[in-house]
CHARMM-style PDB file with segment names, atoms N, HN, CA, C and O in Angstrom:
ATOM      1  N   UNK     1       8.488 -12.396 -10.882  1.00  0.00      PROA
ATOM      2  CA  UNK     1       8.226 -12.073  -9.487  1.00  0.00      PROA
ATOM      3  C   UNK     1       6.915 -11.288  -9.434  1.00  0.00      PROA
ATOM      4  O   UNK     1       6.799 -10.227 -10.047  1.00  0.00      PROA
ATOM      5  N   UNK     2       5.934 -11.810  -8.704  1.00  0.00      PROA
ATOM      6  HN  UNK     2       6.028 -12.672  -8.206  1.00  0.00      PROA
ATOM      7  CA  UNK     2       4.635 -11.156  -8.603  1.00  0.00      PROA
ATOM      8  C   UNK     2       4.464 -10.552  -7.212  1.00  0.00      PROA
ATOM      9  O   UNK     2       4.979 -11.068  -6.220  1.00  0.00      PROA
ATOM     10  N   UNK     3       3.737  -9.461  -7.170  1.00  0.00      PROA
ATOM     11  HN  UNK     3       3.318  -9.042  -7.976  1.00  0.00      PROA
ATOM     12  CA  UNK     3       3.442  -8.786  -5.907  1.00  0.00      PROA
ATOM     13  C   UNK     3       2.048  -9.191  -5.476  1.00  0.00      PROA
ATOM     14  O   UNK     3       1.095  -9.069  -6.246  1.00  0.00      PROA
ATOM     15  N   UNK     4       1.925  -9.676  -4.242  1.00  0.00      PROA
ATOM     16  HN  UNK     4       2.699  -9.775  -3.617  1.00  0.00      PROA
ATOM     17  CA  UNK     4       0.636 -10.163  -3.740  1.00  0.00      PROA
ATOM     18  C   UNK     4       0.258  -9.451  -2.445  1.00  0.00      PROA
ATOM     19  O   UNK     4       1.119  -9.072  -1.651  1.00  0.00      PROA
ATOM     20  N   UNK     5      -1.057  -9.277  -2.250  1.00  0.00      PROA
ATOM     21  HN  UNK     5      -1.756  -9.584  -2.895  1.00  0.00      PROA
ATOM     22  CA  UNK     5      -1.542  -8.625  -1.032  1.00  0.00      PROA
ATOM     23  C   UNK     5      -1.654  -9.640   0.106  1.00  0.00      PROA
ATOM     24  O   UNK     5      -1.196 -10.775  -0.029  1.00  0.00      PROA
ATOM     25  N   UNK     6      -2.254  -9.241   1.214  1.00  0.00      PROA
ATOM     26  HN  UNK     6      -2.626  -8.319   1.323  1.00  0.00      PROA
ATOM     27  CA  UNK     6      -2.353 -10.112   2.387  1.00  0.00      PROA
ATOM     28  C   UNK     6      -3.229 -11.340   2.141  1.00  0.00      PROA
ATOM     29  O   UNK     6      -3.074 -12.349   2.828  1.00  0.00      PROA
ATOM     30  N   UNK     7      -4.144 -11.271   1.177  1.00  0.00      PROA
ATOM     31  HN  UNK     7      -4.270 -10.451   0.619  1.00  0.00      PROA
ATOM     32  CA  UNK     7      -5.017 -12.399   0.854  1.00  0.00      PROA
ATOM     33  C   UNK     7      -4.485 -13.258  -0.288  1.00  0.00      PROA
ATOM     34  O   UNK     7      -5.078 -14.287  -0.612  1.00  0.00      PROA
ATOM     35  N   UNK     8      -3.383 -12.854  -0.898  1.00  0.00      PROA
ATOM     36  HN  UNK     8      -2.902 -12.018  -0.635  1.00  0.00      PROA
ATOM     37  CA  UNK     8      -2.802 -13.623  -1.987  1.00  0.00      PROA
ATOM     38  C   UNK     8      -3.211 -13.162  -3.372  1.00  0.00      PROA
ATOM     39  O   UNK     8      -2.803 -13.768  -4.362  1.00  0.00      PROA
ATOM     40  N   UNK     9      -4.005 -12.108  -3.470  1.00  0.00      PROA
ATOM     41  HN  UNK     9      -4.336 -11.616  -2.666  1.00  0.00      PROA
ATOM     42  CA  UNK     9      -4.408 -11.579  -4.777  1.00  0.00      PROA
ATOM     43  C   UNK     9      -3.241 -10.792  -5.381  1.00  0.00      PROA
ATOM     44  O   UNK     9      -2.512 -10.102  -4.667  1.00  0.00      PROA
ATOM     45  N   UNK    10      -3.075 -10.900  -6.683  1.00  0.00      PROA
ATOM     46  HN  UNK    10      -3.667 -11.460  -7.262  1.00  0.00      PROA
ATOM     47  CA  UNK    10      -1.975 -10.217  -7.364  1.00  0.00      PROA
ATOM     48  C   UNK    10      -2.266  -8.726  -7.500  1.00  0.00      PROA
ATOM     49  O   UNK    10      -3.366  -8.330  -7.885  1.00  0.00      PROA
ATOM     50  N   UNK    11      -1.265  -7.906  -7.178  1.00  0.00      PROA
ATOM     51  HN  UNK    11      -0.372  -8.229  -6.865  1.00  0.00      PROA
ATOM     52  CA  UNK    11      -1.379  -6.448  -7.296  1.00  0.00      PROA
ATOM     53  C   UNK    11      -0.581  -6.007  -8.520  1.00  0.00      PROA
ATOM     54  O   UNK    11       0.549  -6.449  -8.730  1.00  0.00      PROA
ATOM     55  N   UNK    12      -1.185  -5.126  -9.328  1.00  0.00      PROA
ATOM     56  HN  UNK    12      -2.102  -4.767  -9.157  1.00  0.00      PROA
ATOM     57  CA  UNK    12      -0.525  -4.596 -10.518  1.00  0.00      PROA
ATOM     58  C   UNK    12      -0.446  -3.080 -10.419  1.00  0.00      PROA
ATOM     59  O   UNK    12      -1.100  -2.479  -9.567  1.00  0.00      PROA
ATOM     60  N   UNK    13       0.350  -2.460 -11.285  1.00  0.00      PROA
ATOM     61  HN  UNK    13       0.880  -2.949 -11.977  1.00  0.00      PROA
ATOM     62  CA  UNK    13       0.439  -1.000 -11.327  1.00  0.00      PROA
ATOM     63  C   UNK    13      -0.937  -0.398 -11.568  1.00  0.00      PROA
ATOM     64  O   UNK    13      -1.694  -0.876 -12.414  1.00  0.00      PROA
ATOM     65  N   UNK    14      -1.259   0.660 -10.816  1.00  0.00      PROA
ATOM     66  HN  UNK    14      -0.645   1.049 -10.129  1.00  0.00      PROA
ATOM     67  CA  UNK    14      -2.516   1.364 -11.003  1.00  0.00      PROA
ATOM     68  C   UNK    14      -3.679   0.805 -10.218  1.00  0.00      PROA
ATOM     69  O   UNK    14      -4.768   1.376 -10.268  1.00  0.00      PROA
ATOM     70  N   UNK    15      -3.497  -0.298  -9.487  1.00  0.00      PROA
ATOM     71  HN  UNK    15      -2.612  -0.762  -9.446  1.00  0.00      PROA
ATOM     72  CA  UNK    15      -4.582  -0.872  -8.698  1.00  0.00      PROA
ATOM     73  C   UNK    15      -4.907  -0.008  -7.491  1.00  0.00      PROA
ATOM     74  O   UNK    15      -4.127   0.860  -7.099  1.00  0.00      PROA
ATOM     75  N   UNK    16      -6.068  -0.260  -6.911  1.00  0.00      PROA
ATOM     76  HN  UNK    16      -6.702  -0.966  -7.229  1.00  0.00      PROA
ATOM     77  CA  UNK    16      -6.484   0.379  -5.676  1.00  0.00      PROA
ATOM     78  C   UNK    16      -6.410  -0.659  -4.562  1.00  0.00      PROA
ATOM     79  O   UNK    16      -6.888  -1.783  -4.717  1.00  0.00      PROA
ATOM     80  N   UNK    17      -5.806  -0.273  -3.440  1.00  0.00      PROA
ATOM     81  HN  UNK    17      -5.418   0.640  -3.315  1.00  0.00      PROA
ATOM     82  CA  UNK    17      -5.688  -1.176  -2.299  1.00  0.00      PROA
ATOM     83  C   UNK    17      -6.282  -0.513  -1.063  1.00  0.00      PROA
ATOM     84  O   UNK    17      -6.447   0.705  -1.010  1.00  0.00      PROA
ATOM     85  N   UNK    18      -6.604  -1.351  -0.058  1.00  0.00      PROA
ATOM     86  HN  UNK    18      -6.471  -2.341  -0.101  1.00  0.00      PROA
ATOM     87  CA  UNK    18      -7.164  -0.869   1.196  1.00  0.00      PROA
ATOM     88  C   UNK    18      -6.245  -1.288   2.343  1.00  0.00      PROA
ATOM     89  O   UNK    18      -5.712  -2.398   2.348  1.00  0.00      PROA
ATOM     90  N   UNK    19      -6.065  -0.390   3.317  1.00  0.00      PROA
ATOM     91  HN  UNK    19      -6.498   0.511   3.313  1.00  0.00      PROA
ATOM     92  CA  UNK    19      -5.231  -0.664   4.483  1.00  0.00      PROA
ATOM     93  C   UNK    19      -6.031  -1.530   5.450  1.00  0.00      PROA
ATOM     94  O   UNK    19      -7.177  -1.201   5.756  1.00  0.00      PROA
ATOM     95  N   UNK    20      -5.448  -2.641   5.946  1.00  0.00      PROA
ATOM     96  HN  UNK    20      -4.517  -2.907   5.697  1.00  0.00      PROA
ATOM     97  CA  UNK    20      -6.177  -3.546   6.831  1.00  0.00      PROA
ATOM     98  C   UNK    20      -5.815  -3.364   8.302  1.00  0.00      PROA
ATOM     99  O   UNK    20      -6.367  -4.048   9.164  1.00  0.00      PROA
ATOM    100  N   UNK    21      -4.891  -2.446   8.594  1.00  0.00      PROA
ATOM    101  HN  UNK    21      -4.443  -1.891   7.894  1.00  0.00      PROA
ATOM    102  CA  UNK    21      -4.451  -2.214   9.971  1.00  0.00      PROA
ATOM    103  C   UNK    21      -4.006  -0.760  10.088  1.00  0.00      PROA
ATOM    104  O   UNK    21      -3.429  -0.221   9.144  1.00  0.00      PROA
ATOM    105  N   UNK    22      -4.262  -0.110  11.233  1.00  0.00      PROA
ATOM    106  HN  UNK    22      -4.730  -0.549  12.000  1.00  0.00      PROA
ATOM    107  CA  UNK    22      -3.774   1.251  11.446  1.00  0.00      PROA
ATOM    108  C   UNK    22      -2.254   1.252  11.378  1.00  0.00      PROA
ATOM    109  O   UNK    22      -1.603   0.453  12.051  1.00  0.00      PROA
ATOM    110  N   UNK    23      -1.681   2.146  10.567  1.00  0.00      PROA
ATOM    111  HN  UNK    23      -2.210   2.795  10.020  1.00  0.00      PROA
ATOM    112  CA  UNK    23      -0.236   2.194  10.380  1.00  0.00      PROA
ATOM    113  C   UNK    23       0.304   3.561  10.738  1.00  0.00      PROA
ATOM    114  O   UNK    23      -0.197   4.579  10.258  1.00  0.00      PROA
ATOM    115  N   UNK    24       1.324   3.589  11.581  1.00  0.00      PROA
ATOM    116  HN  UNK    24       1.731   2.763  11.971  1.00  0.00      PROA
ATOM    117  CA  UNK    24       2.044   4.824  11.856  1.00  0.00      PROA
ATOM    118  C   UNK    24       3.166   4.904  10.840  1.00  0.00      PROA
ATOM    119  O   UNK    24       3.964   3.975  10.717  1.00  0.00      PROA
ATOM    120  N   UNK    25       3.232   6.005  10.115  1.00  0.00      PROA
ATOM    121  HN  UNK    25       2.584   6.760  10.215  1.00  0.00      PROA
ATOM    122  CA  UNK    25       4.218   6.165   9.051  1.00  0.00      PROA
ATOM    123  C   UNK    25       5.327   7.079   9.556  1.00  0.00      PROA
ATOM    124  O   UNK    25       5.063   8.177  10.048  1.00  0.00      PROA
ATOM    125  N   UNK    26       6.568   6.619   9.431  1.00  0.00      PROA
ATOM    126  HN  UNK    26       6.781   5.727   9.031  1.00  0.00      PROA
ATOM    127  CA  UNK    26       7.705   7.430   9.862  1.00  0.00      PROA
ATOM    128  C   UNK    26       7.768   8.706   9.036  1.00  0.00      PROA
ATOM    129  O   UNK    26       7.591   8.674   7.818  1.00  0.00      PROA
ATOM    130  N   UNK    27       8.020   9.819   9.696  1.00  0.00      PROA
ATOM    131  HN  UNK    27       8.164   9.845  10.685  1.00  0.00      PROA
ATOM    132  CA  UNK    27       8.158  11.087   9.004  1.00  0.00      PROA
ATOM    133  C   UNK    27       6.858  11.803   8.725  1.00  0.00      PROA
ATOM    134  O   UNK    27       6.865  12.922   8.211  1.00  0.00      PROA
ATOM    135  N   UNK    28       5.742  11.179   9.054  1.00  0.00      PROA
ATOM    136  HN  UNK    28       5.736  10.271   9.471  1.00  0.00      PROA
ATOM    137  CA  UNK    28       4.438  11.810   8.861  1.00  0.00      PROA
ATOM    138  C   UNK    28       3.759  11.949  10.210  1.00  0.00      PROA
ATOM    139  O   UNK    28       3.889  11.078  11.071  1.00  0.00      PROA
ATOM    140  N   UNK    29       3.030  13.047  10.395  1.00  0.00      PROA
ATOM    141  HN  UNK    29       2.924  13.754   9.695  1.00  0.00      PROA
ATOM    142  CA  UNK    29       2.369  13.275  11.669  1.00  0.00      PROA
ATOM    143  C   UNK    29       1.073  12.480  11.801  1.00  0.00      PROA
ATOM    144  O   UNK    29       0.616  12.223  12.915  1.00  0.00      PROA
ATOM    145  N   UNK    30       0.478  12.090  10.679  1.00  0.00      PROA
ATOM    146  HN  UNK    30       0.849  12.299   9.774  1.00  0.00      PROA
ATOM    147  CA  UNK    30      -0.802  11.387  10.762  1.00  0.00      PROA
ATOM    148  C   UNK    30      -0.638   9.883  10.575  1.00  0.00      PROA
ATOM    149  O   UNK    30       0.374   9.408  10.060  1.00  0.00      PROA
ATOM    150  N   UNK    31      -1.652   9.155  11.004  1.00  0.00      PROA
ATOM    151  HN  UNK    31      -2.474   9.542  11.422  1.00  0.00      PROA
ATOM    152  CA  UNK    31      -1.676   7.702  10.931  1.00  0.00      PROA
ATOM    153  C   UNK    31      -2.588   7.274   9.786  1.00  0.00      PROA
ATOM    154  O   UNK    31      -3.643   7.873   9.577  1.00  0.00      PROA
ATOM    155  N   UNK    32      -2.193   6.251   9.049  1.00  0.00      PROA
ATOM    156  HN  UNK    32      -1.336   5.764   9.218  1.00  0.00      PROA
ATOM    157  CA  UNK    32      -3.076   5.679   8.032  1.00  0.00      PROA
ATOM    158  C   UNK    32      -4.084   4.790   8.747  1.00  0.00      PROA
ATOM    159  O   UNK    32      -3.703   3.806   9.382  1.00  0.00      PROA
ATOM    160  N   UNK    33      -5.344   5.122   8.651  1.00  0.00      PROA
ATOM    161  HN  UNK    33      -5.654   5.921   8.136  1.00  0.00      PROA
ATOM    162  CA  UNK    33      -6.387   4.393   9.359  1.00  0.00      PROA
ATOM    163  C   UNK    33      -6.808   3.148   8.595  1.00  0.00      PROA
ATOM    164  O   UNK    33      -6.719   3.090   7.369  1.00  0.00      PROA
ATOM    165  N   UNK    34      -7.264   2.163   9.339  1.00  0.00      PROA
ATOM    166  HN  UNK    34      -7.336   2.210  10.335  1.00  0.00      PROA
ATOM    167  CA  UNK    34      -7.782   0.929   8.763  1.00  0.00      PROA
ATOM    168  C   UNK    34      -8.968   1.262   7.861  1.00  0.00      PROA
ATOM    169  O   UNK    34      -9.839   2.039   8.253  1.00  0.00      PROA
ATOM    170  N   UNK    35      -9.014   0.687   6.664  1.00  0.00      PROA
ATOM    171  HN  UNK    35      -8.307   0.056   6.346  1.00  0.00      PROA
ATOM    172  CA  UNK    35     -10.099   0.942   5.726  1.00  0.00      PROA
ATOM    173  C   UNK    35      -9.813   2.042   4.728  1.00  0.00      PROA
ATOM    174  O   UNK    35     -10.605   2.257   3.811  1.00  0.00      PROA
ATOM    175  N   UNK    36      -8.685   2.758   4.882  1.00  0.00      PROA
ATOM    176  HN  UNK    36      -8.041   2.583   5.627  1.00  0.00      PROA
ATOM    177  CA  UNK    36      -8.335   3.818   3.930  1.00  0.00      PROA
ATOM    178  C   UNK    36      -7.995   3.198   2.577  1.00  0.00      PROA
ATOM    179  O   UNK    36      -7.272   2.205   2.506  1.00  0.00      PROA
ATOM    180  N   UNK    37      -8.516   3.783   1.519  1.00  0.00      PROA
ATOM    181  HN  UNK    37      -9.104   4.590   1.577  1.00  0.00      PROA
ATOM    182  CA  UNK    37      -8.217   3.297   0.181  1.00  0.00      PROA
ATOM    183  C   UNK    37      -7.108   4.133  -0.434  1.00  0.00      PROA
ATOM    184  O   UNK    37      -7.101   5.359  -0.325  1.00  0.00      PROA
ATOM    185  N   UNK    38      -6.180   3.459  -1.074  1.00  0.00      PROA
ATOM    186  HN  UNK    38      -6.185   2.463  -1.162  1.00  0.00      PROA
ATOM    187  CA  UNK    38      -5.060   4.112  -1.740  1.00  0.00      PROA
ATOM    188  C   UNK    38      -5.155   3.750  -3.215  1.00  0.00      PROA
ATOM    189  O   UNK    38      -5.152   2.573  -3.574  1.00  0.00      PROA
ATOM    190  N   UNK    39      -5.239   4.771  -4.072  1.00  0.00      PROA
ATOM    191  HN  UNK    39      -5.242   5.728  -3.780  1.00  0.00      PROA
ATOM    192  CA  UNK    39      -5.413   4.559  -5.504  1.00  0.00      PROA
ATOM    193  C   UNK    39      -4.079   4.689  -6.236  1.00  0.00      PROA
ATOM    194  O   UNK    39      -3.144   5.324  -5.748  1.00  0.00      PROA
ATOM    195  N   UNK    40      -4.012   4.080  -7.404  1.00  0.00      PROA
ATOM    196  HN  UNK    40      -4.771   3.564  -7.801  1.00  0.00      PROA
ATOM    197  CA  UNK    40      -2.876   4.184  -8.324  1.00  0.00      PROA
ATOM    198  C   UNK    40      -1.542   3.824  -7.667  1.00  0.00      PROA
ATOM    199  O   UNK    40      -0.607   4.625  -7.680  1.00  0.00      PROA
ATOM    200  N   UNK    41      -1.454   2.629  -7.099  1.00  0.00      PROA
ATOM    201  HN  UNK    41      -2.213   1.978  -7.089  1.00  0.00      PROA
ATOM    202  CA  UNK    41      -0.196   2.188  -6.504  1.00  0.00      PROA
ATOM    203  C   UNK    41       0.787   1.823  -7.608  1.00  0.00      PROA
ATOM    204  O   UNK    41       0.388   1.479  -8.720  1.00  0.00      PROA
ATOM    205  N   UNK    42       2.066   1.901  -7.291  1.00  0.00      PROA
ATOM    206  HN  UNK    42       2.390   2.180  -6.388  1.00  0.00      PROA
ATOM    207  CA  UNK    42       3.130   1.523  -8.220  1.00  0.00      PROA
ATOM    208  C   UNK    42       3.953   0.419  -7.593  1.00  0.00      PROA
ATOM    209  O   UNK    42       4.177   0.411  -6.383  1.00  0.00      PROA
ATOM    210  N   UNK    43       4.399  -0.506  -8.412  1.00  0.00      PROA
ATOM    211  HN  UNK    43       4.216  -0.499  -9.395  1.00  0.00      PROA
ATOM    212  CA  UNK    43       5.232  -1.593  -7.927  1.00  0.00      PROA
ATOM    213  C   UNK    43       6.678  -1.135  -7.818  1.00  0.00      PROA
ATOM    214  O   UNK    43       7.128  -0.278  -8.579  1.00  0.00      PROA
ATOM    215  N   UNK    44       7.400  -1.714  -6.868  1.00  0.00      PROA
ATOM    216  HN  UNK    44       7.035  -2.410  -6.250  1.00  0.00      PROA
ATOM    217  CA  UNK    44       8.824  -1.444  -6.707  1.00  0.00      PROA
ATOM    218  C   UNK    44       9.590  -2.679  -7.141  1.00  0.00      PROA
ATOM    219  O   UNK    44       8.986  -3.662  -7.569  1.00  0.00      PROA
ATOM    220  N   UNK    45      10.892  -2.643  -7.038  1.00  0.00      PROA
ATOM    221  HN  UNK    45      11.383  -1.844  -6.690  1.00  0.00      PROA
ATOM    222  CA  UNK    45      11.709  -3.801  -7.371  1.00  0.00      PROA
ATOM    223  C   UNK    45      11.562  -4.924  -6.365  1.00  0.00      PROA
ATOM    224  O   UNK    45      11.929  -6.063  -6.650  1.00  0.00      PROA
ATOM    225  N   UNK    46      11.031  -4.619  -5.193  1.00  0.00      PROA
ATOM    226  HN  UNK    46      10.732  -3.694  -4.961  1.00  0.00      PROA
ATOM    227  CA  UNK    46      10.843  -5.596  -4.131  1.00  0.00      PROA
ATOM    228  C   UNK    46       9.415  -6.119  -4.191  1.00  0.00      PROA
ATOM    229  O   UNK    46       8.479  -5.324  -4.272  1.00  0.00      PROA
ATOM    230  N   UNK    47       9.224  -7.431  -4.154  1.00  0.00      PROA
ATOM    231  HN  UNK    47       9.985  -8.077  -4.089  1.00  0.00      PROA
ATOM    232  CA  UNK    47       7.887  -7.998  -4.342  1.00  0.00      PROA
ATOM    233  C   UNK    47       6.973  -7.833  -3.131  1.00  0.00      PROA
ATOM    234  O   UNK    47       5.768  -8.057  -3.254  1.00  0.00      PROA
ATOM    235  N   UNK    48       7.499  -7.451  -1.964  1.00  0.00      PROA
ATOM    236  HN  UNK    48       8.478  -7.269  -1.865  1.00  0.00      PROA
ATOM    237  CA  UNK    48       6.626  -7.279  -0.802  1.00  0.00      PROA
ATOM    238  C   UNK    48       6.425  -5.808  -0.429  1.00  0.00      PROA
ATOM    239  O   UNK    48       6.051  -5.502   0.703  1.00  0.00      PROA
ATOM    240  N   UNK    49       6.673  -4.895  -1.380  1.00  0.00      PROA
ATOM    241  HN  UNK    49       6.976  -5.144  -2.300  1.00  0.00      PROA
ATOM    242  CA  UNK    49       6.473  -3.468  -1.129  1.00  0.00      PROA
ATOM    243  C   UNK    49       5.796  -2.817  -2.329  1.00  0.00      PROA
ATOM    244  O   UNK    49       5.997  -3.226  -3.473  1.00  0.00      PROA
ATOM    245  N   UNK    50       4.977  -1.778  -2.041  1.00  0.00      PROA
ATOM    246  HN  UNK    50       4.814  -1.446  -1.112  1.00  0.00      PROA
ATOM    247  CA  UNK    50       4.381  -0.954  -3.086  1.00  0.00      PROA
ATOM    248  C   UNK    50       4.644   0.504  -2.764  1.00  0.00      PROA
ATOM    249  O   UNK    50       4.858   0.870  -1.608  1.00  0.00      PROA
ATOM    250  N   UNK    51       4.627   1.327  -3.791  1.00  0.00      PROA
ATOM    251  HN  UNK    51       4.453   1.031  -4.730  1.00  0.00      PROA
ATOM    252  CA  UNK    51       4.849   2.763  -3.632  1.00  0.00      PROA
ATOM    253  C   UNK    51       3.538   3.474  -3.930  1.00  0.00      PROA
ATOM    254  O   UNK    51       2.831   3.124  -4.875  1.00  0.00      PROA
ATOM    255  N   UNK    52       3.214   4.492  -3.104  1.00  0.00      PROA
ATOM    256  HN  UNK    52       3.788   4.777  -2.337  1.00  0.00      PROA
ATOM    257  CA  UNK    52       1.967   5.211  -3.315  1.00  0.00      PROA
ATOM    258  C   UNK    52       2.104   6.647  -2.832  1.00  0.00      PROA
ATOM    259  O   UNK    52       3.057   7.001  -2.139  1.00  0.00      PROA
ATOM    260  N   UNK    53       1.126   7.465  -3.215  1.00  0.00      PROA
ATOM    261  HN  UNK    53       0.351   7.177  -3.778  1.00  0.00      PROA
ATOM    262  CA  UNK    53       1.105   8.869  -2.788  1.00  0.00      PROA
ATOM    263  C   UNK    53      -0.004   9.049  -1.772  1.00  0.00      PROA
ATOM    264  O   UNK    53      -1.149   8.657  -1.996  1.00  0.00      PROA
ATOM    265  N   UNK    54       0.363   9.656  -0.643  1.00  0.00      PROA
ATOM    266  HN  UNK    54       1.293   9.975  -0.462  1.00  0.00      PROA
ATOM    267  CA  UNK    54      -0.593  10.038   0.390  1.00  0.00      PROA
ATOM    268  C   UNK    54      -0.479  11.547   0.506  1.00  0.00      PROA
ATOM    269  O   UNK    54       0.520  12.053   1.016  1.00  0.00      PROA
ATOM    270  N   UNK    55      -1.475  12.265   0.046  1.00  0.00      PROA
ATOM    271  HN  UNK    55      -2.287  11.854  -0.369  1.00  0.00      PROA
ATOM    272  CA  UNK    55      -1.384  13.719  -0.002  1.00  0.00      PROA
ATOM    273  C   UNK    55      -0.311  14.120  -0.992  1.00  0.00      PROA
ATOM    274  O   UNK    55      -0.384  13.757  -2.166  1.00  0.00      PROA
ATOM    275  N   UNK    56       0.689  14.868  -0.537  1.00  0.00      PROA
ATOM    276  HN  UNK    56       0.749  15.163   0.417  1.00  0.00      PROA
ATOM    277  CA  UNK    56       1.796  15.269  -1.408  1.00  0.00      PROA
ATOM    278  C   UNK    56       3.025  14.412  -1.205  1.00  0.00      PROA
ATOM    279  O   UNK    56       4.036  14.613  -1.876  1.00  0.00      PROA
ATOM    280  N   UNK    57       2.957  13.454  -0.286  1.00  0.00      PROA
ATOM    281  HN  UNK    57       2.135  13.291   0.260  1.00  0.00      PROA
ATOM    282  CA  UNK    57       4.104  12.604   0.031  1.00  0.00      PROA
ATOM    283  C   UNK    57       4.036  11.286  -0.723  1.00  0.00      PROA
ATOM    284  O   UNK    57       2.954  10.730  -0.907  1.00  0.00      PROA
ATOM    285  N   UNK    58       5.180  10.787  -1.156  1.00  0.00      PROA
ATOM    286  HN  UNK    58       6.059  11.239  -1.006  1.00  0.00      PROA
ATOM    287  CA  UNK    58       5.285   9.464  -1.752  1.00  0.00      PROA
ATOM    288  C   UNK    58       5.921   8.553  -0.726  1.00  0.00      PROA
ATOM    289  O   UNK    58       7.010   8.832  -0.224  1.00  0.00      PROA
ATOM    290  N   UNK    59       5.227   7.440  -0.408  1.00  0.00      PROA
ATOM    291  HN  UNK    59       4.343   7.213  -0.816  1.00  0.00      PROA
ATOM    292  CA  UNK    59       5.742   6.525   0.600  1.00  0.00      PROA
ATOM    293  C   UNK    59       5.733   5.101   0.067  1.00  0.00      PROA
ATOM    294  O   UNK    59       5.048   4.792  -0.907  1.00  0.00      PROA
ATOM    295  N   UNK    60       6.505   4.239   0.721  1.00  0.00      PROA
ATOM    296  HN  UNK    60       7.062   4.490   1.512  1.00  0.00      PROA
ATOM    297  CA  UNK    60       6.569   2.822   0.383  1.00  0.00      PROA
ATOM    298  C   UNK    60       5.935   2.051   1.536  1.00  0.00      PROA
ATOM    299  O   UNK    60       6.288   2.254   2.698  1.00  0.00      PROA
ATOM    300  N   UNK    61       4.999   1.167   1.206  1.00  0.00      PROA
ATOM    301  HN  UNK    61       4.712   1.002   0.262  1.00  0.00      PROA
ATOM    302  CA  UNK    61       4.296   0.377   2.212  1.00  0.00      PROA
ATOM    303  C   UNK    61       4.462  -1.105   1.944  1.00  0.00      PROA
ATOM    304  O   UNK    61       4.651  -1.515   0.799  1.00  0.00      PROA
ATOM    305  N   UNK    62       4.394  -1.910   2.992  1.00  0.00      PROA
ATOM    306  HN  UNK    62       4.241  -1.577   3.922  1.00  0.00      PROA
ATOM    307  CA  UNK    62       4.478  -3.357   2.858  1.00  0.00      PROA
ATOM    308  C   UNK    62       3.122  -3.899   2.408  1.00  0.00      PROA
ATOM    309  O   UNK    62       2.079  -3.430   2.861  1.00  0.00      PROA
ATOM    310  N   UNK    63       3.143  -4.880   1.523  1.00  0.00      PROA
ATOM    311  HN  UNK    63       3.991  -5.262   1.155  1.00  0.00      PROA
ATOM    312  CA  UNK    63       1.913  -5.448   1.004  1.00  0.00      PROA
ATOM    313  C   UNK    63       1.206  -6.333   2.032  1.00  0.00      PROA
ATOM    314  O   UNK    63       0.039  -6.677   1.845  1.00  0.00      PROA
ATOM    315  N   UNK    64       1.891  -6.706   3.109  1.00  0.00      PROA
ATOM    316  HN  UNK    64       2.839  -6.428   3.261  1.00  0.00      PROA
ATOM    317  CA  UNK    64       1.265  -7.528   4.152  1.00  0.00      PROA
ATOM    318  C   UNK    64       0.136  -6.783   4.849  1.00  0.00      PROA
ATOM    319  O   UNK    64      -0.723  -7.409   5.469  1.00  0.00      PROA
ATOM    320  N   UNK    65       0.123  -5.450   4.757  1.00  0.00      PROA
ATOM    321  HN  UNK    65       0.821  -4.941   4.253  1.00  0.00      PROA
ATOM    322  CA  UNK    65      -0.922  -4.645   5.401  1.00  0.00      PROA
ATOM    323  C   UNK    65      -1.924  -4.106   4.397  1.00  0.00      PROA
ATOM    324  O   UNK    65      -2.689  -3.201   4.732  1.00  0.00      PROA
ATOM    325  N   UNK    66      -1.948  -4.630   3.173  1.00  0.00      PROA
ATOM    326  HN  UNK    66      -1.327  -5.365   2.901  1.00  0.00      PROA
ATOM    327  CA  UNK    66      -2.827  -4.160   2.114  1.00  0.00      PROA
ATOM    328  C   UNK    66      -3.760  -5.271   1.640  1.00  0.00      PROA
ATOM    329  O   UNK    66      -3.437  -6.457   1.706  1.00  0.00      PROA
ATOM    330  N   UNK    67      -4.934  -4.841   1.157  1.00  0.00      PROA
ATOM    331  HN  UNK    67      -5.196  -3.877   1.104  1.00  0.00      PROA
ATOM    332  CA  UNK    67      -5.889  -5.762   0.547  1.00  0.00      PROA
ATOM    333  C   UNK    67      -6.376  -5.128  -0.741  1.00  0.00      PROA
ATOM    334  O   UNK    67      -6.783  -3.966  -0.742  1.00  0.00      PROA
ATOM    335  N   UNK    68      -6.344  -5.868  -1.834  1.00  0.00      PROA
ATOM    336  HN  UNK    68      -6.014  -6.812  -1.833  1.00  0.00      PROA
ATOM    337  CA  UNK    68      -6.788  -5.337  -3.120  1.00  0.00      PROA
ATOM    338  C   UNK    68      -8.301  -5.125  -3.106  1.00  0.00      PROA
ATOM    339  O   UNK    68      -9.055  -5.955  -2.597  1.00  0.00      PROA
ATOM    340  N   UNK    69      -8.728  -3.991  -3.678  1.00  0.00      PROA
ATOM    341  HN  UNK    69      -8.115  -3.318  -4.092  1.00  0.00      PROA
ATOM    342  CA  UNK    69     -10.163  -3.669  -3.711  1.00  0.00      PROA
ATOM    343  C   UNK    69     -10.752  -4.106  -5.027  1.00  0.00      PROA
ATOM    344  OT1 UNK    69     -11.948  -3.926  -5.258  1.00  0.00      PROA
TER     345      UNK     69
END
């Protein structure tokens, strides 16, 4: 089972991805803006989700809103 971004590129542990759409994250007061880069992502057991750290919080995001850098 491979994890792929919105363009179909394969995402691996430790990759850097970019947000392609403004995202409101539940439980956080701030919004992830389009173009934000997220470093050192981790794969989850689900092929359409990745885990990452934003500040001190660890969140899970859908790969449909990510693009590999």
